[in-house]
MIVO-616300 format. One record per residue (C-alpha): x, y, z; residue number from 0; residue in three letters. Coordinates in Angstrom, 3 decimals, padded with zeros to 6 digits, m for minus. Each point is the difference from the previous one (the first is absolute). Layout:
N
SITE         X         Y         Z  pos  code
SITE         X         Y         Z  NUM   ALA
...
//
This chain:
264
SITE         X         Y         Z  pos  code
SITE   001.902   015.484   005.602    0   MET
SITE  m000.843   002.291  m003.041    1   ALA
SITE  m003.798   000.250  m000.748    2   ALA
SITE  m000.098  m001.589  m003.085    3   ARG
SITE   001.912  m002.995   001.330    4   SER
SITE  m002.673  m000.145   002.921    5   LEU
SITE  m003.285   000.010  m002.341    6   SER
SITE   001.557  m003.093  m001.326    7   GLN
SITE  m000.024  m001.465   003.324    8   TYR
SITE  m002.602  m000.620   002.054    9   LEU
SITE   000.763   000.485   003.823   10   SER
SITE  m002.179  m000.955   003.028   11   PHE
SITE   000.608   002.527   002.289   12   ASP
SITE  m003.560   000.280  m000.188   13   ARG
SITE  m001.156  m002.947   001.437   14   VAL
SITE   003.315  m001.085   001.960   15   ALA
SITE  m002.005  m000.216   003.169   16   GLY
SITE  m002.588  m002.341  m001.039   17   ASP
SITE   002.269  m002.097  m002.442   18   TYR
SITE   000.731  m002.729   002.222   19   ASP
SITE  m003.671  m000.292   000.914   20   ALA
SITE  m001.032  m000.355  m003.355   21   THR
SITE   002.526  m002.318  m001.555   22   ARG
SITE   000.086  m002.389   003.108   23   PHE
SITE   001.498  m003.342  m000.387   24   LEU
SITE   000.417  m002.813   002.248   25   PRO
SITE   002.714   000.107   001.805   26   GLU
SITE   000.323  m004.104  m000.547   27   THR
SITE   000.569   001.108  m003.861   28   VAL
SITE   002.317   002.637   000.494   29   ARG
SITE   002.047  m003.041   001.852   30   GLU
SITE  m000.512  m001.630  m003.256   31   ALA
SITE   000.857   002.331  m002.424   32   VAL
SITE   003.186   000.434   002.009   33   VAL
SITE   000.946  m003.200   000.517   34   GLU
SITE   000.151  m000.752  m003.835   35   GLN
SITE   001.643   003.032  m000.305   36   VAL
SITE   003.136  m001.086   001.947   37   PHE
SITE  m000.326  m003.366  m001.557   38   SER
SITE   000.239   001.058  m003.242   39   THR
SITE   002.538   002.403  m000.130   40   ALA
SITE   001.816  m001.767   003.443   41   SER
SITE   000.436   003.287   001.666   42   LEU
SITE   002.740  m000.145   002.965   43   ALA
SITE   000.083   002.611   002.388   44   SER
SITE   003.019   002.074  m002.113   45   LYS
SITE  m002.232   000.534  m002.950   46   ASP
SITE  m001.807   002.882  m000.827   47   TRP
SITE  m003.639  m000.094  m001.261   48   PHE
SITE  m001.868   002.971  m001.516   49   VAL
SITE  m003.519   000.825   000.296   50   ASP
SITE  m001.465   001.822  m002.626   51   ALA
SITE  m002.874   001.965   001.232   52   GLY
SITE   000.642  m001.205   003.328   53   VAL
SITE  m002.868   002.532   001.332   54   GLY
SITE  m001.400  m001.257   003.580   55   THR
SITE   002.541  m003.072  m000.203   56   GLY
SITE  m002.124  m002.579  m000.509   57   ARG
SITE   002.415  m002.307  m001.009   58   PHE
SITE   003.419   002.196   001.304   59   ALA
SITE  m000.775  m000.490   003.584   60   LEU
SITE  m000.321  m003.607  m000.035   61   PRO
SITE   003.258  m001.169  m002.748   62   ILE
SITE   001.585   002.905   002.757   63   ALA
SITE  m000.743  m002.052   002.528   64   HIS
SITE   002.063  m002.664  m001.244   65   ARG
SITE   002.884   001.808   000.342   66   GLY
SITE   000.320   000.677  m003.861   67   VAL
SITE   001.306   003.740  m000.760   68   ASN
SITE  m003.072   001.590  m001.862   69   VAL
SITE  m000.050   003.176  m001.414   70   LEU
SITE  m003.655   000.872  m000.212   71   GLY
SITE  m000.644   002.657  m003.053   72   VAL
SITE  m003.154   002.586  m000.602   73   ASP
SITE  m000.907   003.316  m001.641   74   VAL
SITE  m002.903   000.259   003.217   75   SER
SITE   001.620   001.629   002.725   76   ARG
SITE  m003.406  m000.478   001.968   77   ASP
SITE   000.184  m003.451  m000.753   78   MET
SITE   003.042  m000.236   001.552   79   MET
SITE  m000.919   001.665   003.015   80   LEU
SITE  m002.340  m002.944   000.381   81   GLN
SITE   002.689  m002.753  m000.170   82   LEU
SITE   002.245   001.950   002.612   83   LEU
SITE  m003.052   000.130   002.556   84   ARG
SITE   000.296  m003.711   000.199   85   LYS
SITE   003.476   000.240   001.233   86   SER
SITE   002.117  m001.963  m002.324   87   PRO
SITE   003.483  m001.521   000.710   88   PRO
SITE   003.051   001.488  m000.993   89   ALA
SITE   000.904  m001.188  m003.124   90   ASN
SITE  m002.986   000.769  m001.432   91   LEU
SITE   001.096   003.350  m002.122   92   HIS
SITE  m002.250   002.317  m001.839   93   LEU
SITE   000.661   002.510  m002.539   94   VAL
SITE  m002.719   001.978  m001.668   95   GLN
SITE   000.939  m000.282  m003.510   96   ALA
SITE  m001.864  m000.461  m003.923   97   ASP
SITE   000.506  m003.772  m000.998   98   LEU
SITE   000.711   001.479  m003.500   99   ARG
SITE   003.125   000.377   001.649  100   SER
SITE   000.906  m002.395   002.913  101   LEU
SITE   002.673   001.956   002.540  102   PRO
SITE   002.024  m003.732  m000.616  103   VAL
SITE   003.467  m001.152  m001.236  104   ARG
SITE  m000.509  m001.749  m002.987  105   SER
SITE   000.282  m004.134   000.413  106   GLN
SITE   000.172   000.772   003.937  107   SER
SITE  m003.291  m001.773   001.210  108   VAL
SITE  m001.399  m003.531   000.471  109   SER
SITE  m003.199   000.734  m000.737  110   ALA
SITE  m002.158   002.370  m000.883  111   VAL
SITE  m004.505   000.480   000.924  112   LEU
SITE  m002.053   001.403  m001.877  113   VAL
SITE  m003.649  m000.199   001.481  114   ALA
SITE  m003.234   001.852  m001.361  115   HIS
SITE   002.044   003.153  m001.806  116   VAL
SITE   000.471  m000.831  m003.454  117   LEU
SITE  m003.924   001.253  m000.920  118   HIS
SITE   001.066   003.395   001.858  119   LEU
SITE   002.627   001.457  m002.050  120   ILE
SITE  m000.077   000.875  m004.102  121   ALA
SITE   003.764  m000.727  m000.862  122   ASP
SITE  m000.119  m003.465   002.411  123   TRP
SITE   002.104  m001.952  m002.628  124   ARG
SITE   002.692   002.266   001.350  125   ARG
SITE  m000.733  m001.255   003.238  126   VAL
SITE   000.480  m003.460  m000.886  127   LEU
SITE   003.691   001.061  m002.179  128   LEU
SITE   000.837   001.390   003.709  129   GLU
SITE  m000.501  m002.996   001.643  130   CYS
SITE   001.913  m002.139  m002.232  131   ARG
SITE   002.810   002.138   000.249  132   ARG
SITE   000.385  m000.161   004.026  133   VAL
SITE  m000.473  m003.920  m000.118  134   LEU
SITE   003.019  m002.583   000.142  135   ARG
SITE   000.917  m001.882  m002.676  136   ARG
SITE  m001.978  m002.491   002.409  137   ASP
SITE  m002.486   001.861   001.350  138   GLY
SITE  m003.818  m000.013   000.057  139   VAL
SITE  m002.542   002.370  m001.127  140   LEU
SITE  m003.600  m000.604   001.373  141   PHE
SITE  m003.464   001.281  m000.817  142   LEU
SITE  m002.530  m000.154   002.098  143   LEU
SITE  m003.817   000.178  m000.926  144   TYR
SITE  m003.355  m000.700   001.922  145   GLU
SITE  m003.041  m001.908  m001.832  146   SER
SITE  m003.194  m000.095   001.046  147   GLY
SITE  m001.440   001.691   003.212  148   LYS
SITE  m003.579   000.982  m001.878  149   ARG
SITE  m002.036   000.867   002.129  150   PHE
SITE  m003.503   001.604  m001.569  151   PRO
SITE  m000.072   003.094   001.642  152   ALA
SITE   003.548   001.148  m001.589  153   ARG
SITE  m001.173  m001.977  m003.611  154   GLU
SITE  m003.277   001.805  m000.015  155   HIS
SITE   001.428   003.807   000.491  156   TYR
SITE   002.591  m000.808  m002.221  157   ILE
SITE  m001.977  m001.131  m003.101  158   HIS
SITE  m002.875   002.761   000.827  159   LEU
SITE   003.217   002.756  m000.518  160   ALA
SITE   001.711  m001.659  m002.584  161   GLY
SITE  m003.459   000.196  m001.834  162   GLU
SITE  m000.138   003.743   000.035  163   ARG
SITE   003.691  m000.241  m000.570  164   GLY
SITE   001.146   001.730   003.101  165   LEU
SITE   002.945  m002.393   001.093  166   LEU
SITE   003.225   001.118  m000.411  167   ARG
SITE   001.894  m001.492  m002.972  168   PRO
SITE   002.735  m002.544   001.009  169   THR
SITE   003.521   002.273  m000.325  170   LEU
SITE   002.314  m002.988   000.067  171   GLY
SITE   000.343  m003.928  m001.133  172   ALA
SITE  m003.434  m000.884  m000.317  173   GLN
SITE   000.347  m003.447   001.654  174   ASN
SITE   002.452  m002.317   001.131  175   ALA
SITE  m000.291  m002.200  m003.964  176   ASP
SITE   001.919   003.494  m000.934  177   GLU
SITE   002.150   000.326   002.419  178   ALA
SITE   001.373  m003.291  m000.713  179   LEU
SITE   000.142  m000.232  m003.557  180   ALA
SITE   002.485   003.619   000.388  181   PHE
SITE   002.415  m002.061   002.602  182   VAL
SITE  m000.048  m003.097  m002.292  183   ARG
SITE   000.830   002.704  m003.242  184   GLU
SITE   002.830   001.006   002.213  185   ILE
SITE   001.359  m003.151   000.641  186   GLY
SITE  m001.636  m001.309   003.320  187   GLY
SITE  m001.061  m003.610   000.250  188   ALA
SITE  m003.010   000.249   002.037  189   VAL
SITE  m001.515  m002.996   002.572  190   THR
SITE  m003.206   000.385   001.495  191   LEU
SITE   000.485  m001.090   004.366  192   ILE
SITE  m003.272  m002.129   000.813  193   GLU
SITE  m000.676  m001.289   003.024  194   HIS
SITE  m003.514  m000.568   002.282  195   PRO
SITE   001.492   002.374   002.457  196   SER
SITE  m000.457   003.065  m002.382  197   LEU
SITE  m003.972  m000.422  m000.071  198   GLN
SITE  m002.628   000.837   002.463  199   TRP
SITE  m003.461   001.461   000.264  200   GLN
SITE  m000.080   003.128   000.669  201   ALA
SITE  m002.883   001.436   002.183  202   ARG
SITE  m001.319   003.041   000.330  203   ARG
SITE  m003.769   002.038   000.892  204   THR
SITE  m001.699   001.536  m002.788  205   HIS
SITE   000.058   002.936   002.717  206   ARG
SITE   003.911   000.008   000.014  207   GLU
SITE  m000.050  m000.276  m003.712  208   VAL
SITE  m002.267   002.770  m000.551  209   LEU
SITE   001.983   002.090   002.762  210   GLN
SITE   003.332  m000.807  m002.289  211   GLU
SITE  m002.120   001.431  m003.171  212   LEU
SITE  m000.780   003.504   001.805  213   GLU
SITE   003.003   001.099   000.814  214   LYS
SITE   001.497  m001.299  m003.514  215   ARG
SITE   002.988  m001.459   001.164  216   THR
SITE   000.516  m001.731  m003.417  217   TYR
SITE   001.661   002.093  m002.702  218   SER
SITE  m002.486  m001.231  m002.674  219   GLN
SITE  m002.712   002.612   002.187  220   LEU
SITE   002.245   002.639   000.585  221   TRP
SITE  m001.649   002.080  m003.170  222   ASP
SITE  m003.304  m000.870   000.381  223   VAL
SITE  m001.701   003.170   000.754  224   PRO
SITE  m001.575   000.739   003.416  225   ASP
SITE  m004.313   000.314  m000.838  226   GLU
SITE   000.949  m002.709  m002.089  227   ALA
SITE   002.170  m002.342   002.633  228   HIS
SITE  m003.380   000.857   002.551  229   ARG
SITE  m002.507  m001.286  m002.684  230   GLU
SITE   001.962  m003.496  m000.655  231   LEU
SITE   000.651  m000.370   003.792  232   MET
SITE  m003.832   000.046   000.536  233   LEU
SITE  m000.600  m002.063  m002.869  234   GLN
SITE   002.619  m002.095   000.936  235   THR
SITE  m001.465  m000.420   003.358  236   LEU
SITE  m003.633  m000.403  m001.371  237   SER
SITE   001.191  m002.968  m001.787  238   TYR
SITE   001.776  m001.782   003.017  239   VAL
SITE  m003.152   000.463   001.952  240   ARG
SITE  m002.028  m001.875  m002.769  241   GLU
SITE   002.089  m002.648  m000.736  242   GLN
SITE   001.210  m001.087   003.395  243   PHE
SITE  m002.539   002.085   002.436  244   GLY
SITE   002.589   001.716   002.180  245   SER
SITE   003.741   001.655   000.213  246   GLU
SITE   000.596  m001.727   002.656  247   ASP
SITE   000.406  m003.340  m001.785  248   GLY
SITE   003.122  m002.138  m000.656  249   VAL
SITE   001.195  m000.421  m003.303  250   TYR
SITE   002.007  m002.829  m001.138  251   ALA
SITE   002.502  m000.579  m002.778  252   THR
SITE   002.987  m001.400  m001.318  253   GLU
SITE   003.459   001.639  m000.404  254   ALA
SITE   003.547  m001.038  m000.833  255   SER
SITE   003.646   001.680  m000.481  256   VAL
SITE   001.413   000.015  m003.168  257   ASN
SITE   003.901  m000.248   000.745  258   LEU
SITE   002.473   000.060  m003.142  259   TYR
SITE   003.006  m000.633  m000.100  260   ALA
SITE   002.583   001.332  m002.577  261   VAL
SITE   003.499  m000.558  m000.617  262   ARG
SITE   002.123   001.581  m002.653  263   PHE
//
């Protein structure tokens, strides 16, 4: 991919090894997402499913294990290498490609999943247009977002970094509402899939969150200069100790998956 193109598209190669640990999703919730996808799109073994931004296979793997043909597409080779280490089944196929130009025939797939990638791509609208192109007339586009998981250490660091203007601006879609507005503009009918199984209580120790911050696994933090990062980490550690007494305490917060089904 050309350098100019890559500058408009954030790859997670740099944090591939830490991705699964820092984007933990309970297996019960992942299975609930898969159940909702299967029931909504009426998927059968002969169907093709595209995971656009497959990453380490959080959703592609359980979908493939149910017998559907899955094509996982991602710009990050290292993320997909993490997936391959999980011994995926033969019906899960991977290709390194730009989501703005999917290597898929028009009107050939039953469903497409786009989870947590539109904010990483400057011309994210092209991704959604491509998703519409490859879907069959009765196909379903799924847009997935996670909400909640507001851990105090991370929130404090982000607040301090934001005040100093150190956070990387969002490259692509600013939020789910912006993406949903566009799919409606291009003829999509949007349904929010609501089910108790898509909600859970996320629990992490403050130390675990501090370690994630230290590694700068979140793309917002990639541009924070090293010296400023060290200062922010010290301030965040002091905040945790003042508020909670220790880094070893467990903090629980509500979390949910917001799953949208789009039909064109």
